[in-house]
C-alpha positions as CSV (number, residue, x, y, z in Angstrom):
1,X,181.0,44.1,74.3
2,X,181.9,40.6,73.5
3,X,179.0,38.5,72.1
4,X,180.4,35.9,69.8
5,X,183.9,34.7,68.6
6,X,185.9,36.7,70.9
7,X,188.7,35.6,73.0
8,X,189.0,36.1,77.0
9,X,191.6,38.6,77.6
10,X,193.3,36.4,80.1
11,X,193.3,33.7,77.1
12,X,194.8,36.4,75.1
13,X,197.8,37.0,77.5
14,X,198.5,33.5,78.5
15,X,200.5,33.2,75.1
16,X,203.1,35.7,76.4
17,X,204.0,34.8,80.0
18,X,207.6,34.7,80.8
19,X,209.9,31.4,81.9
20,X,208.9,30.0,85.2
21,X,211.5,29.5,87.9
22,X,212.0,25.9,87.1
23,X,212.7,26.7,83.4
24,X,215.0,29.5,84.5
25,X,216.8,26.9,87.0
26,X,216.9,24.5,83.7
27,X,218.7,27.2,81.3
28,X,221.1,28.3,84.3
29,X,222.0,24.7,84.8
30,X,222.5,24.3,81.0
31,X,224.7,27.5,80.9
32,X,226.7,26.6,83.8
33,X,227.1,23.1,82.5
34,X,228.5,24.5,79.0
35,X,230.8,26.5,80.9
36,X,232.3,23.9,82.7
37,X,232.7,21.9,80.0
38,X,234.7,24.6,78.1
39,X,237.0,25.2,81.1
40,X,237.4,21.6,81.7
41,X,238.4,21.0,77.8
42,X,240.9,24.1,78.2
43,X,242.4,22.2,81.5
44,X,242.7,18.9,79.5
45,X,244.6,20.4,76.3
46,X,247.0,22.2,79.1
47,X,247.4,18.7,81.1
48,X,247.9,17.2,77.8
49,X,250.4,19.5,76.7
50,X,252.5,18.9,79.9
51,X,252.1,15.0,79.7
52,X,253.6,15.2,76.0
53,X,256.7,17.6,77.1
54,X,257.5,15.3,80.3
55,X,257.1,12.0,78.0
56,X,259.4,13.7,75.4
57,X,262.1,14.8,78.0
58,X,262.1,11.2,79.2
59,X,262.7,9.5,76.2
60,X,265.3,11.9,74.9
61,X,267.3,10.5,78.1
62,X,266.2,6.8,76.7
63,X,267.8,7.8,73.1
64,X,270.7,9.6,74.3
65,X,271.9,6.5,76.5
66,X,271.1,4.1,73.8
67,X,273.1,6.1,71.4
68,X,276.3,6.2,73.9
69,X,275.7,2.5,74.1
70,X,275.6,1.8,70.3
71,X,278.4,4.2,69.5
72,X,280.4,4.8,72.0
73,X,280.0,8.0,71.7
74,X,278.1,11.2,72.5
75,X,275.1,12.4,70.0
76,X,276.3,15.7,68.9
77,X,279.8,15.2,70.0
78,X,280.4,12.2,68.0
79,X,283.6,12.6,66.3
80,X,283.0,10.3,63.2
81,X,279.2,10.6,62.7
82,X,279.9,11.0,58.9
83,X,281.3,7.7,58.6
84,X,277.9,6.2,59.4
85,X,275.9,8.6,57.8
86,X,277.4,10.8,54.9
87,X,275.5,13.8,55.3
88,X,276.2,14.1,59.1
89,X,278.2,16.7,60.9
90,X,280.7,15.6,62.9
91,X,281.6,16.9,66.8
92,X,284.6,17.7,68.1
93,X,284.8,14.7,71.0
94,X,285.7,16.8,73.7
95,X,283.2,15.2,76.2
96,X,280.4,18.1,76.1
97,X,277.9,19.8,73.8
98,X,279.5,23.0,72.6
99,X,276.5,25.8,72.3
100,X,279.2,28.1,70.9
101,X,276.3,30.8,71.2
102,X,278.7,33.7,70.0
103,X,279.8,31.8,66.7
104,X,276.9,31.5,63.9
105,X,279.0,29.0,62.1
106,X,276.7,25.8,62.5
107,X,279.7,23.5,61.2
108,X,281.4,24.8,64.8
109,X,278.2,24.2,66.7
110,X,276.7,21.4,68.4
111,X,273.8,22.9,69.3
112,X,271.7,21.3,66.8
113,X,274.1,18.5,65.8
114,X,273.0,16.4,68.7
115,X,269.3,16.2,67.3
116,X,270.7,15.5,63.9
117,X,272.9,12.5,64.8
118,X,269.8,11.2,67.0
119,X,267.7,11.5,64.2
120,X,270.2,9.4,61.9
121,X,270.1,7.0,64.4
122,X,266.5,6.6,64.2
123,X,266.5,7.0,68.3
124,X,264.2,9.9,67.8
125,X,261.3,10.5,65.7
126,X,261.4,13.5,63.2
127,X,264.7,14.2,60.8
128,X,266.8,17.2,61.9
129,X,269.2,18.7,59.4
130,X,271.5,20.9,61.6
131,X,270.1,24.5,60.5
132,X,268.3,27.2,62.6
133,X,264.8,26.5,61.2
134,X,262.5,25.5,64.5
135,X,260.8,22.2,63.8
136,X,263.8,21.1,61.2
137,X,267.3,21.7,62.6
138,X,266.0,21.4,66.3
139,X,262.4,20.5,68.0
140,X,259.6,22.3,68.8
141,X,258.7,22.1,72.4
142,X,255.6,20.0,72.7
143,X,254.3,22.5,75.7
144,X,254.0,25.5,73.4
145,X,255.1,24.8,69.7
146,X,256.0,28.5,68.9
147,X,259.3,27.8,70.7
148,X,262.3,25.8,70.6
149,X,264.6,23.2,72.4
150,X,268.4,23.5,71.5
151,X,271.6,21.7,73.4
152,X,274.8,22.6,75.0
153,X,276.2,22.2,78.7
154,X,275.4,24.0,81.8
155,X,277.2,26.1,84.4
156,X,276.0,26.4,87.6
157,X,276.2,30.6,88.5
158,X,275.0,33.7,87.8
159,X,273.2,37.0,88.1
160,X,269.9,35.9,90.0
161,X,269.1,33.1,86.9
162,X,270.5,30.3,88.8
163,X,272.2,28.6,86.2
164,X,273.7,29.6,82.8
165,X,273.9,28.3,79.5
166,X,277.6,27.9,77.9
167,X,278.1,30.5,75.6
168,X,281.4,30.2,74.2
169,X,284.5,27.9,74.3
170,X,286.1,30.0,76.4
171,X,283.8,28.8,79.1
172,X,285.2,25.6,79.9
173,X,283.4,24.8,83.7
174,X,280.9,22.3,82.9
175,X,278.5,21.4,85.8
176,X,276.8,19.4,83.3
177,X,278.3,18.4,80.0
178,X,275.1,17.4,78.0
179,X,271.6,19.7,78.4
180,X,268.5,20.6,76.4
181,X,267.7,24.2,76.7
182,X,263.8,24.5,76.8
183,X,264.3,28.4,75.9
184,X,264.3,29.2,72.2
185,X,262.0,32.1,71.7
186,X,263.1,33.4,68.5
187,X,263.8,30.2,66.6
188,X,265.0,31.3,63.2
189,X,267.1,34.4,64.1
190,X,270.7,34.4,64.3
191,X,271.7,37.8,65.8
192,X,275.0,39.6,65.9
193,X,277.1,38.1,68.5
194,X,274.9,34.7,69.0
195,X,271.5,33.4,68.9
196,X,268.2,34.9,70.2
197,X,267.6,32.4,73.0
198,X,267.0,32.1,76.2
199,X,263.9,33.5,76.5
200,X,260.6,32.8,78.7
201,X,258.8,29.9,77.2
202,X,256.4,28.4,80.0
203,X,254.8,29.6,83.2
204,X,256.0,28.9,86.4
205,X,252.9,26.7,86.8
206,X,253.8,25.1,83.4
207,X,257.4,24.3,84.7
208,X,256.4,23.1,88.2
209,X,253.9,20.6,86.4
210,X,257.0,19.0,84.4
211,X,259.4,19.3,86.9
212,X,257.0,17.4,89.3
213,X,256.0,14.7,86.9
214,X,259.9,13.5,85.7
215,X,261.8,15.0,88.5
216,X,261.8,16.4,92.1
217,X,259.7,19.0,91.7
218,X,262.0,21.8,92.8
219,X,263.6,24.0,90.1
220,X,267.0,24.5,91.2
221,X,268.4,20.4,91.7
222,X,267.9,17.6,89.8
223,X,267.6,16.8,85.9
224,X,264.8,19.4,85.2
225,X,266.0,22.7,86.2
226,X,263.7,25.8,85.9
227,X,264.5,29.4,86.2
228,X,264.3,32.9,84.5
229,X,263.7,33.6,81.2
230,X,266.6,35.8,80.3
231,X,264.5,38.2,78.1
232,X,261.6,38.3,80.4
233,X,261.7,40.9,83.4
234,X,259.1,39.0,85.5
235,X,260.7,36.2,87.6
236,X,259.9,32.9,87.5
237,X,261.5,32.0,90.8
238,X,261.1,33.3,94.3
239,X,265.0,33.3,94.4
240,X,267.9,31.6,92.9
241,X,267.4,28.6,95.2
242,X,264.0,29.1,95.7
243,X,260.3,27.8,94.6
244,X,258.1,28.7,91.3
245,X,256.4,31.8,91.6
246,X,253.2,30.2,90.9
247,X,250.8,33.3,90.0
248,X,253.1,34.4,87.4
249,X,252.6,34.2,83.5
250,X,255.1,33.4,81.1
251,X,258.6,34.1,82.7
252,X,260.3,30.6,83.0
253,X,262.7,28.8,80.8
254,X,264.7,25.5,81.9
255,X,267.4,23.2,81.6
256,X,266.8,19.2,81.0
257,X,269.8,17.3,81.8
258,X,271.3,14.2,79.9
259,X,274.8,14.2,81.6
């Protein structure tokens, strides 16, 4: 029996009561807010990368055209580039960018030279020195910086891809004489018989988003041409002349037409 100085049992237990429904509701709302903020932040980062990539491609169109107007030759293909910039590599002046993918000799390859000429002319940011190193010889993709962007000409073809980059000078039919290949997945490696390019570097959703921002949203028409990553077994498109398979993961490559 408690006479003096004893606490009521109910008073003792009152310190150990659980959350009320109101408190639980507040906690759940806060958790939902935090989760929503993380998801929204991720979406903003993705959107920012897509916008940056779209802007860069548009900037290359402007830079390419400005170069042609100023020098009356195409960057990369310019035969007398070294007369303007002593360390520049000259092109062959044949009216297209020769990717020459089965020849590892960069002195005969305009794949990288286009970026060197544009950077020497001060028309694109950065400095490119005609090497096989990502970010040094050619640009990183704004969308996915671990991948690269080179150049060449484009043929319409073949084998389910919807388009084909030029791989040797024996292929002389150019649908587009200057394109940027957004497709380099192993940047610094020169393999026996060619470069390890033509890989999937973006998802169909990313490709469609860029296509919609700067072109017509259709993968096989216009200046932005989305297609299957050659080294990836999962299709980017429903067919050669199909639509983007938006539910697929990293499975797309792309061409961006400059001329």
